[in-house]
A tleap script that builds the chain and sets N, CA, C and O, in Angstrom:
source leaprc.protein.ff14SB
mol = sequence {
  NPHE ILE LEU CYS CYS ARG ALA TYR GLU LEU
  GLU ASN GLN THR SER PRO ASN ILE ARG ARG
  PHE VAL ASN TYR ILE LEU ASP GLU PHE GLY
  LEU SER PHE ASP THR SER SER SER TYR VAL
  VAL SER ASN ASN GLU ASN LYS MET ARG CYS
  ALA PHE ALA ASP LEU LYS ARG LEU CYS CYS
  SER ASP HIE TYR LEU ASN LYS ILE LEU GLU
  LYS THR PHE THR ASP GLU LYS GLN CLEU
}
set mol.1.N position { 20.920 -75.046 81.270 }
set mol.1.CA position { 19.620 -75.185 81.871 }
set mol.1.C position { 18.574 -74.548 80.977 }
set mol.1.O position { 18.900 -73.723 80.125 }
set mol.2.N position { 17.336 -74.921 81.164 }
set mol.2.CA position { 16.215 -74.338 80.424 }
set mol.2.C position { 15.498 -73.386 81.355 }
set mol.2.O position { 15.080 -73.761 82.451 }
set mol.3.N position { 15.363 -72.163 80.913 }
set mol.3.CA position { 14.722 -71.136 81.718 }
set mol.3.C position { 13.213 -71.154 81.553 }
set mol.3.O position { 12.471 -70.957 82.515 }
set mol.4.N position { 12.762 -71.394 80.321 }
set mol.4.CA position { 11.331 -71.267 80.042 }
set mol.4.C position { 11.003 -72.009 78.749 }
set mol.4.O position { 11.842 -72.124 77.856 }
set mol.5.N position { 9.809 -72.496 78.666 }
set mol.5.CA position { 9.304 -73.096 77.434 }
set mol.5.C position { 7.939 -72.481 77.186 }
set mol.5.O position { 6.997 -72.713 77.944 }
set mol.6.N position { 7.837 -71.703 76.131 }
set mol.6.CA position { 6.617 -70.953 75.881 }
set mol.6.C position { 6.345 -70.887 74.377 }
set mol.6.O position { 7.279 -70.827 73.577 }
set mol.7.N position { 5.086 -70.899 74.000 }
set mol.7.CA position { 4.712 -70.774 72.588 }
set mol.7.C position { 5.115 -69.400 72.063 }
set mol.7.O position { 4.992 -68.392 72.760 }
set mol.8.N position { 5.595 -69.380 70.832 }
set mol.8.CA position { 5.963 -68.121 70.182 }
set mol.8.C position { 4.689 -67.360 69.857 }
set mol.8.O position { 3.800 -67.897 69.194 }
set mol.9.N position { 4.588 -66.116 70.314 }
set mol.9.CA position { 3.334 -65.368 70.232 }
set mol.9.C position { 3.316 -64.256 69.191 }
set mol.9.O position { 2.260 -63.669 68.954 }
set mol.10.N position { 4.432 -63.952 68.571 }
set mol.10.CA position { 4.482 -62.823 67.641 }
set mol.10.C position { 3.998 -63.240 66.259 }
set mol.10.O position { 3.980 -64.424 65.923 }
set mol.11.N position { 3.605 -62.239 65.458 }
set mol.11.CA position { 2.942 -62.537 64.186 }
set mol.11.C position { 3.838 -63.202 63.147 }
set mol.11.O position { 3.351 -63.979 62.326 }
set mol.12.N position { 5.139 -62.911 63.166 }
set mol.12.CA position { 6.023 -63.567 62.206 }
set mol.12.C position { 7.368 -63.851 62.858 }
set mol.12.O position { 7.667 -63.355 63.944 }
set mol.13.N position { 8.159 -64.645 62.187 }
set mol.13.CA position { 9.422 -65.096 62.769 }
set mol.13.C position { 10.614 -64.387 62.141 }
set mol.13.O position { 11.545 -65.030 61.657 }
set mol.14.N position { 10.579 -63.059 62.153 }
set mol.14.CA position { 11.730 -62.299 61.682 }
set mol.14.C position { 12.782 -62.263 62.787 }
set mol.14.O position { 12.470 -62.480 63.958 }
set mol.15.N position { 14.001 -61.992 62.415 }
set mol.15.CA position { 15.082 -61.921 63.406 }
set mol.15.C position { 14.804 -60.925 64.523 }
set mol.15.O position { 15.000 -61.257 65.692 }
set mol.16.N position { 14.349 -59.698 64.199 }
set mol.16.CA position { 14.058 -58.758 65.292 }
set mol.16.C position { 12.957 -59.258 66.228 }
set mol.16.O position { 13.035 -59.045 67.438 }
set mol.17.N position { 11.944 -59.913 65.689 }
set mol.17.CA position { 10.867 -60.441 66.534 }
set mol.17.C position { 11.348 -61.583 67.421 }
set mol.17.O position { 10.962 -61.669 68.586 }
set mol.18.N position { 12.178 -62.448 66.882 }
set mol.18.CA position { 12.724 -63.550 67.678 }
set mol.18.C position { 13.525 -62.990 68.846 }
set mol.18.O position { 13.378 -63.439 69.983 }
set mol.19.N position { 14.372 -62.011 68.558 }
set mol.19.CA position { 15.182 -61.408 69.624 }
set mol.19.C position { 14.288 -60.695 70.640 }
set mol.19.O position { 14.522 -60.790 71.845 }
set mol.20.N position { 13.278 -59.990 70.166 }
set mol.20.CA position { 12.343 -59.294 71.054 }
set mol.20.C position { 11.643 -60.295 71.973 }
set mol.20.O position { 11.502 -60.045 73.170 }
set mol.21.N position { 11.208 -61.419 71.422 }
set mol.21.CA position { 10.529 -62.464 72.191 }
set mol.21.C position { 11.441 -63.022 73.287 }
set mol.21.O position { 11.022 -63.162 74.436 }
set mol.22.N position { 12.677 -63.337 72.931 }
set mol.22.CA position { 13.630 -63.877 73.905 }
set mol.22.C position { 13.955 -62.830 74.971 }
set mol.22.O position { 13.995 -63.144 76.161 }
set mol.23.N position { 14.186 -61.595 74.547 }
set mol.23.CA position { 14.488 -60.534 75.512 }
set mol.23.C position { 13.334 -60.318 76.485 }
set mol.23.O position { 13.563 -60.065 77.668 }
set mol.24.N position { 12.103 -60.415 76.003 }
set mol.24.CA position { 10.926 -60.247 76.854 }
set mol.24.C position { 10.891 -61.326 77.944 }
set mol.24.O position { 10.618 -61.037 79.109 }
set mol.25.N position { 11.168 -62.558 77.550 }
set mol.25.CA position { 11.168 -63.654 78.525 }
set mol.25.C position { 12.298 -63.473 79.537 }
set mol.25.O position { 12.093 -63.650 80.738 }
set mol.26.N position { 13.478 -63.123 79.058 }
set mol.26.CA position { 14.589 -62.884 79.983 }
set mol.26.C position { 14.242 -61.783 80.978 }
set mol.26.O position { 14.544 -61.890 82.166 }
set mol.27.N position { 13.608 -60.727 80.481 }
set mol.27.CA position { 13.231 -59.600 81.334 }
set mol.27.C position { 12.266 -60.030 82.444 }
set mol.27.O position { 12.336 -59.516 83.561 }
set mol.28.N position { 11.370 -60.968 82.139 }
set mol.28.CA position { 10.435 -61.471 83.154 }
set mol.28.C position { 11.162 -62.103 84.342 }
set mol.28.O position { 10.647 -62.110 85.460 }
set mol.29.N position { 12.353 -62.628 84.094 }
set mol.29.CA position { 13.146 -63.262 85.143 }
set mol.29.C position { 14.226 -62.321 85.687 }
set mol.29.O position { 15.078 -62.733 86.474 }
set mol.30.N position { 14.181 -61.059 85.262 }
set mol.30.CA position { 15.173 -60.091 85.715 }
set mol.30.C position { 16.546 -60.310 85.108 }
set mol.30.O position { 17.560 -59.955 85.708 }
set mol.31.N position { 16.580 -60.898 83.911 }
set mol.31.CA position { 17.834 -61.212 83.230 }
set mol.31.C position { 17.950 -60.434 81.932 }
set mol.31.O position { 16.955 -59.944 81.399 }
set mol.32.N position { 19.159 -60.327 81.433 }
set mol.32.CA position { 19.393 -59.750 80.108 }
set mol.32.C position { 20.705 -60.308 79.578 }
set mol.32.O position { 21.515 -60.843 80.335 }
set mol.33.N position { 20.906 -60.179 78.277 }
set mol.33.CA position { 22.156 -60.625 77.674 }
set mol.33.C position { 23.246 -59.604 77.957 }
set mol.33.O position { 23.015 -58.398 77.871 }
set mol.34.N position { 24.424 -60.089 78.293 }
set mol.34.CA position { 25.619 -59.256 78.361 }
set mol.34.C position { 26.391 -59.581 77.091 }
set mol.34.O position { 26.979 -60.656 76.977 }
set mol.35.N position { 26.390 -58.660 76.141 }
set mol.35.CA position { 26.957 -58.967 74.824 }
set mol.35.C position { 28.451 -59.280 74.863 }
set mol.35.O position { 28.994 -59.799 73.888 }
set mol.36.N position { 29.116 -58.977 75.962 }
set mol.36.CA position { 30.543 -59.294 76.034 }
set mol.36.C position { 30.805 -60.707 76.560 }
set mol.36.O position { 31.903 -61.236 76.392 }
set mol.37.N position { 29.797 -61.322 77.200 }
set mol.37.CA position { 30.068 -62.633 77.798 }
set mol.37.C position { 28.921 -63.639 77.704 }
set mol.37.O position { 29.033 -64.737 78.249 }
set mol.38.N position { 27.827 -63.300 77.032 }
set mol.38.CA position { 26.685 -64.222 76.956 }
set mol.38.C position { 26.801 -65.158 75.761 }
set mol.38.O position { 27.282 -64.783 74.692 }
set mol.39.N position { 26.346 -66.381 75.976 }
set mol.39.CA position { 26.289 -67.389 74.925 }
set mol.39.C position { 24.831 -67.752 74.676 }
set mol.39.O position { 23.998 -67.680 75.579 }
set mol.40.N position { 24.535 -68.142 73.448 }
set mol.40.CA position { 23.204 -68.627 73.116 }
set mol.40.C position { 23.377 -69.861 72.229 }
set mol.40.O position { 24.266 -69.903 71.379 }
set mol.41.N position { 22.532 -70.852 72.430 }
set mol.41.CA position { 22.549 -72.063 71.609 }
set mol.41.C position { 21.351 -72.004 70.680 }
set mol.41.O position { 20.221 -71.797 71.124 }
set mol.42.N position { 21.600 -72.186 69.380 }
set mol.42.CA position { 20.502 -72.158 68.407 }
set mol.42.C position { 20.866 -73.031 67.217 }
set mol.42.O position { 21.990 -73.517 67.088 }
set mol.43.N position { 19.871 -73.211 66.350 }
set mol.43.CA position { 20.172 -73.906 65.111 }
set mol.43.C position { 20.932 -72.946 64.198 }
set mol.43.O position { 21.242 -71.825 64.602 }
set mol.44.N position { 21.230 -73.364 62.998 }
set mol.44.CA position { 22.074 -72.586 62.099 }
set mol.44.C position { 21.265 -71.781 61.081 }
set mol.44.O position { 21.822 -71.340 60.075 }
set mol.45.N position { 19.984 -71.583 61.312 }
set mol.45.CA position { 19.168 -70.786 60.393 }
set mol.45.C position { 19.656 -69.351 60.367 }
set mol.45.O position { 20.093 -68.818 61.387 }
set mol.46.N position { 19.582 -68.725 59.198 }
set mol.46.CA position { 20.029 -67.340 59.064 }
set mol.46.C position { 19.308 -66.408 60.023 }
set mol.46.O position { 19.932 -65.517 60.598 }
set mol.47.N position { 18.002 -66.598 60.206 }
set mol.47.CA position { 17.266 -65.688 61.089 }
set mol.47.C position { 17.712 -65.829 62.539 }
set mol.47.O position { 17.679 -64.851 63.286 }
set mol.48.N position { 18.127 -67.015 62.950 }
set mol.48.CA position { 18.638 -67.205 64.306 }
set mol.48.C position { 20.035 -66.603 64.438 }
set mol.48.O position { 20.358 -65.972 65.444 }
set mol.49.N position { 20.846 -66.803 63.424 }
set mol.49.CA position { 22.187 -66.220 63.437 }
set mol.49.C position { 22.111 -64.705 63.486 }
set mol.49.O position { 22.890 -64.059 64.186 }
set mol.50.N position { 21.176 -64.145 62.745 }
set mol.50.CA position { 20.989 -62.692 62.726 }
set mol.50.C position { 20.417 -62.190 64.056 }
set mol.50.O position { 20.856 -61.159 64.568 }
set mol.51.N position { 19.456 -62.901 64.609 }
set mol.51.CA position { 18.815 -62.477 65.861 }
set mol.51.C position { 19.814 -62.398 67.010 }
set mol.51.O position { 19.662 -61.574 67.912 }
set mol.52.N position { 20.821 -63.242 66.980 }
set mol.52.CA position { 21.787 -63.299 68.074 }
set mol.52.C position { 23.205 -62.981 67.601 }
set mol.52.O position { 24.180 -63.488 68.156 }
set mol.53.N position { 23.311 -62.144 66.581 }
set mol.53.CA position { 24.607 -61.835 65.970 }
set mol.53.C position { 25.584 -61.173 66.941 }
set mol.53.O position { 26.797 -61.311 66.783 }
set mol.54.N position { 25.075 -60.466 67.932 }
set mol.54.CA position { 25.951 -59.762 68.876 }
set mol.54.C position { 26.396 -60.638 70.046 }
set mol.54.O position { 27.123 -60.177 70.927 }
set mol.55.N position { 25.964 -61.888 70.058 }
set mol.55.CA position { 26.318 -62.812 71.138 }
set mol.55.C position { 27.223 -63.915 70.612 }
set mol.55.O position { 27.361 -64.092 69.402 }
set mol.56.N position { 27.825 -64.638 71.504 }
set mol.56.CA position { 28.583 -65.827 71.121 }
set mol.56.C position { 27.563 -66.950 70.941 }
set mol.56.O position { 26.917 -67.373 71.900 }
set mol.57.N position { 27.425 -67.424 69.712 }
set mol.57.CA position { 26.409 -68.422 69.411 }
set mol.57.C position { 27.048 -69.795 69.276 }
set mol.57.O position { 28.056 -69.960 68.589 }
set mol.58.N position { 26.455 -70.769 69.933 }
set mol.58.CA position { 26.887 -72.158 69.822 }
set mol.58.C position { 25.852 -72.918 69.008 }
set mol.58.O position { 24.648 -72.753 69.203 }
set mol.59.N position { 26.328 -73.742 68.105 }
set mol.59.CA position { 25.409 -74.535 67.292 }
set mol.59.C position { 24.842 -75.680 68.124 }
set mol.59.O position { 25.525 -76.245 68.979 }
set mol.60.N position { 23.609 -76.002 67.864 }
set mol.60.CA position { 22.926 -77.060 68.600 }
set mol.60.C position { 23.259 -78.412 67.963 }
set mol.60.O position { 22.901 -78.667 66.813 }
set mol.61.N position { 23.938 -79.265 68.709 }
set mol.61.CA position { 24.334 -80.567 68.169 }
set mol.61.C position { 23.126 -81.447 67.861 }
set mol.61.O position { 23.193 -82.286 66.962 }
set mol.62.N position { 22.028 -81.273 68.587 }
set mol.62.CA position { 20.810 -82.047 68.297 }
set mol.62.C position { 20.265 -81.724 66.915 }
set mol.62.O position { 19.794 -82.615 66.208 }
set mol.63.N position { 20.327 -80.452 66.523 }
set mol.63.CA position { 19.862 -80.080 65.189 }
set mol.63.C position { 20.745 -80.708 64.113 }
set mol.63.O position { 20.244 -81.195 63.100 }
set mol.64.N position { 22.066 -80.694 64.336 }
set mol.64.CA position { 22.969 -81.314 63.368 }
set mol.64.C position { 22.691 -82.808 63.239 }
set mol.64.O position { 22.603 -83.330 62.128 }
set mol.65.N position { 22.556 -83.484 64.352 }
set mol.65.CA position { 22.278 -84.916 64.331 }
set mol.65.C position { 20.950 -85.205 63.634 }
set mol.65.O position { 20.860 -86.138 62.836 }
set mol.66.N position { 19.930 -84.418 63.927 }
set mol.66.CA position { 18.634 -84.593 63.291 }
set mol.66.C position { 18.739 -84.434 61.776 }
set mol.66.O position { 18.158 -85.224 61.032 }
set mol.67.N position { 19.475 -83.421 61.313 }
set mol.67.CA position { 19.632 -83.200 59.869 }
set mol.67.C position { 20.384 -84.354 59.210 }
set mol.67.O position { 20.040 -84.771 58.105 }
set mol.68.N position { 21.393 -84.860 59.876 }
set mol.68.CA position { 22.153 -85.988 59.332 }
set mol.68.C position { 21.259 -87.212 59.201 }
set mol.68.O position { 21.260 -87.871 58.161 }
set mol.69.N position { 20.499 -87.523 60.243 }
set mol.69.CA position { 19.609 -88.684 60.196 }
set mol.69.C position { 18.497 -88.497 59.170 }
set mol.69.O position { 18.143 -89.431 58.450 }
set mol.70.N position { 17.951 -87.292 59.108 }
set mol.70.CA position { 16.902 -87.007 58.121 }
set mol.70.C position { 17.427 -87.228 56.709 }
set mol.70.O position { 16.756 -87.850 55.885 }
set mol.71.N position { 18.617 -86.724 56.430 }
set mol.71.CA position { 19.221 -86.890 55.106 }
set mol.71.C position { 19.507 -88.367 54.835 }
set mol.71.O position { 19.288 -88.850 53.724 }
set mol.72.N position { 19.985 -89.070 55.829 }
set mol.72.CA position { 20.316 -90.483 55.675 }
set mol.72.C position { 19.100 -91.310 55.281 }
set mol.72.O position { 19.192 -92.169 54.404 }
set mol.73.N position { 17.976 -91.061 55.914 }
set mol.73.CA position { 16.802 -91.896 55.689 }
set mol.73.C position { 15.850 -91.379 54.619 }
set mol.73.O position { 14.856 -92.036 54.314 }
set mol.74.N position { 16.133 -90.220 54.047 }
set mol.74.CA position { 15.250 -89.705 52.999 }
set mol.74.C position { 15.960 -89.505 51.672 }
set mol.74.O position { 15.310 -89.190 50.676 }
set mol.75.N position { 17.272 -89.679 51.630 }
set mol.75.CA position { 18.017 -89.489 50.391 }
set mol.75.C position { 17.691 -90.632 49.434 }
set mol.75.O position { 17.793 -91.806 49.790 }
set mol.76.N position { 17.303 -90.273 48.229 }
set mol.76.CA position { 16.890 -91.286 47.254 }
set mol.76.C position { 18.051 -91.828 46.433 }
set mol.76.O position { 17.895 -92.807 45.703 }
set mol.77.N position { 19.207 -91.200 46.549 }
set mol.77.CA position { 20.363 -91.672 45.791 }
set mol.77.C position { 20.862 -92.986 46.383 }
set mol.77.O position { 20.898 -93.170 47.600 }
set mol.78.N position { 21.235 -93.870 45.509 }
set mol.78.CA position { 21.806 -95.148 45.944 }
set mol.78.C position { 23.323 -95.012 45.975 }
set mol.78.O position { 23.916 -94.438 45.062 }
set mol.79.N position { 23.941 -95.531 47.005 }
set mol.79.CA position { 25.407 -95.470 47.108 }
set mol.79.C position { 26.050 -96.528 46.270 }
set mol.79.O position { 27.276 -96.627 46.235 }
savepdb mol mol.pdb
quit
C-alpha cells in the first residue's frame, strides 16, 4: 500500500536526508521501522541502498522494467 505521496523538501538527496524524510513521514502516522522485520521497496541507487541498509530492501520491478525499455529504445548499437 502507499502511505503518503509528498514532495521531497530537504536541501539535498543524501542517504541520511532521505532516511530522515521517510522517518518523519512515518512518525506523522505513528509508525516506525522495525529493523528486524521491516521491508522497504526502492530502486537500486547507492543512496537508497545506503539509506535503508538496516532494513530488508526489495528492488522495484518497475524501475528494472523502465531501465530495460529505456536501454532498448535508446541504444545506438545495431544487433
